[in-house]
C-alpha positions in Angstrom: -10.1 8.6 -16.3 -9.7 8.3 -12.5 -7.3 5.2 -13.7 -5.3 7.2 -16.4 -4.6 10.2 -14.1 -3.2 7.5 -11.3 -1.2 5.8 -14.1 0.0 8.9 -15.4 1.3 10.0 -11.4 2.7 6.8 -10.6 4.6 6.2 -13.7 5.6 9.9 -13.5 6.9 9.7 -10.2 8.9 7.0 -11.0 10.5 8.3 -14.1 11.1 11.8 -13.1 13.4 10.5 -10.5 17.1 11.7 -10.7 18.9 8.7 -12.5 21.4 7.7 -15.3 18.5 7.2 -17.9 17.5 11.0 -17.8 21.1 12.5 -17.3 21.9 10.6 -20.7 18.6 12.0 -22.3 19.4 15.4 -21.0 23.0 15.1 -22.2 21.8 13.9 -25.6 19.4 16.6 -26.1 21.6 19.4 -25.1 24.4 18.0 -27.7 21.6 17.7 -30.5 23.1 14.2 -30.9 20.0 11.7 -32.4 17.5 13.1 -29.8 14.9 11.2 -31.5 16.2 8.0 -31.5 17.4 8.2 -28.0 14.1 9.6 -26.7 11.9 6.6 -28.8 14.0 4.0 -27.4 13.4 5.1 -23.8 9.6 5.4 -24.5 9.4 2.1 -26.1 11.4 0.1 -23.5 8.8 1.7 -21.0 6.0 0.5 -23.1 7.1 -2.9 -23.5 7.9 -3.3 -19.7 4.8 -1.5 -18.8 2.8 -4.0 -20.7 4.4 -6.7 -18.9 4.0 -5.3 -15.9 0.0 -4.1 -15.8 -1.1 -7.2 -18.5 1.4 -9.8 -17.4 2.2 -9.5 -13.9 -0.3 -7.3 -12.7 -3.1 -10.1 -14.0 -1.1 -13.1 -12.3 -1.3 -10.7 -9.0 -5.1 -9.8 -9.0 -6.0 -13.8 -9.5 -3.7 -14.6 -6.6 -4.6 -13.1 -3.4 -1.4 -13.9 -1.6 0.4 -12.3 -4.6 -1.6 -9.2 -4.5 -0.9 -8.8 -0.6 2.9 -9.2 -0.7 3.4 -7.4 -3.6 1.1 -4.5 -2.1 3.1 -4.3 0.8 6.6 -4.7 -1.0 5.8 -2.2 -3.3 4.6 0.3 -0.5 7.8 -0.6 1.3 10.0 0.9 -1.8 7.6 3.4 -2.6 8.2 4.4 1.3 12.1 4.2 0.5 11.6 6.3 -2.5 9.9 9.2 -0.7 12.5 8.7 2.0 15.7 9.2 -0.2 13.4 11.5 -2.1 13.1 14.1 0.8 16.8 13.7 2.0 18.0 14.6 -1.2 15.6 17.6 -1.5 16.8 18.2 2.4 20.6 17.9 1.5 20.5 20.1 -1.8 23.5 18.4 -3.2 22.1 17.0 -6.2 23.1 18.6 -9.5 23.7 17.9 -13.5 27.1 18.5 -14.7 27.2 18.3 -18.4 29.8 18.8 -20.9 29.1 20.1 -24.6 32.3 19.3 -25.9 31.7 15.9 -27.0 32.2 15.0 -30.7 29.0 13.7 -32.7 28.6 10.2 -31.8 27.6 7.5 -34.6 23.8 6.3 -34.4 24.4 2.7 -33.7 26.5 3.5 -30.8 24.3 6.1 -29.5 21.4 3.3 -29.6 23.6 0.7 -27.9 24.3 3.1 -25.1 20.6 3.9 -24.5 19.7 0.2 -24.5 22.4 -0.3 -22.1 21.5 2.3 -19.5 17.9 1.6 -19.8 17.9 -2.2 -19.6 20.8 -2.7 -17.6 19.8 -0.7 -14.6 17.9 -3.1 -12.1 15.7 -0.3 -10.7 13.7 -0.1 -14.5 12.2 -3.4 -14.0 11.6 -2.6 -9.9 9.6 0.4 -11.3 7.9 -0.9 -14.3 7.4 -4.4 -13.7 6.9 -5.0 -9.8 5.8 -1.6 -9.1 3.9 -0.6 -11.9 2.5 -4.0 -12.0 1.9 -4.0 -8.3 -0.2 -1.0 -8.4 -2.4 -2.3 -11.4 -2.7 -5.7 -9.7 -5.3 -4.0 -7.3 -7.4 -2.8 -10.5 -9.7 -4.6 -12.6 -9.5 -5.3 -16.4 -11.0 -2.1 -17.7 -9.0 0.0 -15.3 -5.7 -1.6 -16.1 -6.3 -0.3 -19.8 -6.8 3.3 -18.6 -4.0 2.9 -16.1 -1.7 1.6 -18.4 -2.4 4.3 -21.2 -1.8 7.1 -18.4 1.9 5.1 -17.6 2.4 5.3 -21.1 1.5 8.9 -21.5 3.6 9.9 -19.2 6.9 8.3 -20.0 6.3 9.8 -24.0 5.6 12.7 -22.5 8.9 12.9 -20.3 11.3 11.4 -22.4 10.4 13.7 -25.6 9.8 16.8 -23.5 13.1 16.2 -21.6 14.7 15.5 -24.8 13.6 18.2 -27.0 13.1 20.7 -24.0 16.6 20.2 -22.4 18.2 23.3 -24.0 15.6 24.9 -22.1 15.7 23.0 -18.7 19.5 22.3 -18.5 20.3 25.8 -16.9 17.9 25.2 -14.3 18.7 21.3 -13.8 22.3 22.6 -13.1 21.1 24.1 -9.8 20.7 22.0 -6.6 17.2 24.1 -5.8 15.7 23.0 -9.1 16.3 19.1 -7.9 15.4 20.0 -4.6 11.6 21.1 -5.5 11.7 18.2 -7.5 12.8 15.9 -5.5 10.3 17.2 -2.6 7.5 16.8 -5.3 8.3 13.0 -6.0 8.4 12.1 -2.3 4.9 13.3 -1.7 3.4 11.3 -4.9 5.4 8.1 -3.6 4.3 8.7 -0.3 0.6 8.8 -1.2 0.9 5.7 -3.7 2.9 3.8 -0.6 -0.1 4.7 1.9 -2.5 3.5 -1.0 -1.1 0.2 -1.5 -0.6 -0.2 2.2 -4.4 0.2 2.9 -5.1 -2.3 0.1 -2.9 -4.9 1.4 -4.3 -4.6 4.9 -7.8 -4.4 3.6 -6.8 -8.2 2.0 -5.5 -9.4 5.1 -8.8 -8.6 7.0 -11.0 -10.0 4.5 
């Protein structure tokens, strides 16, 4: 259960971070255009990449100590930067979401292609799902990886479907910088805690 919660928090902290993908999901939800298809595509992409990271790259990392040490420190560094950027955004309070509701209904195929492009052409998605998720999972045994993966998948599904279908209620809040400031502050705390855990794990391997 601890690994499931860990996976949920790691995945959730990375997914919730402000980005083009979340803005697109929010927009489609507000416009009520192919909401299920958009949320499902984002979710399935995460599931595939999570599996690649946790069961593919994660397994390789766990079997090679130098790879484990490298990924632990690299992951900790990236997460530390994530935390600093989130706190900087929270301090400045200059993040808000501007969405127009005047867009005409888009064809389903065009919406699918746009969703795939926004999701898969963003290099950060691979950093988040394969490198960081895989790096964290590489510190776990196989049984813990399964629960960690399940937690990550649950976080992704909850976020994308909740965001898409709840956007009509959430948009007024997300237009306000104060909402993003609170969200960024919480994300920063979560990312820093995970970064510290990875750093300690890497130092432990070096000392062994």
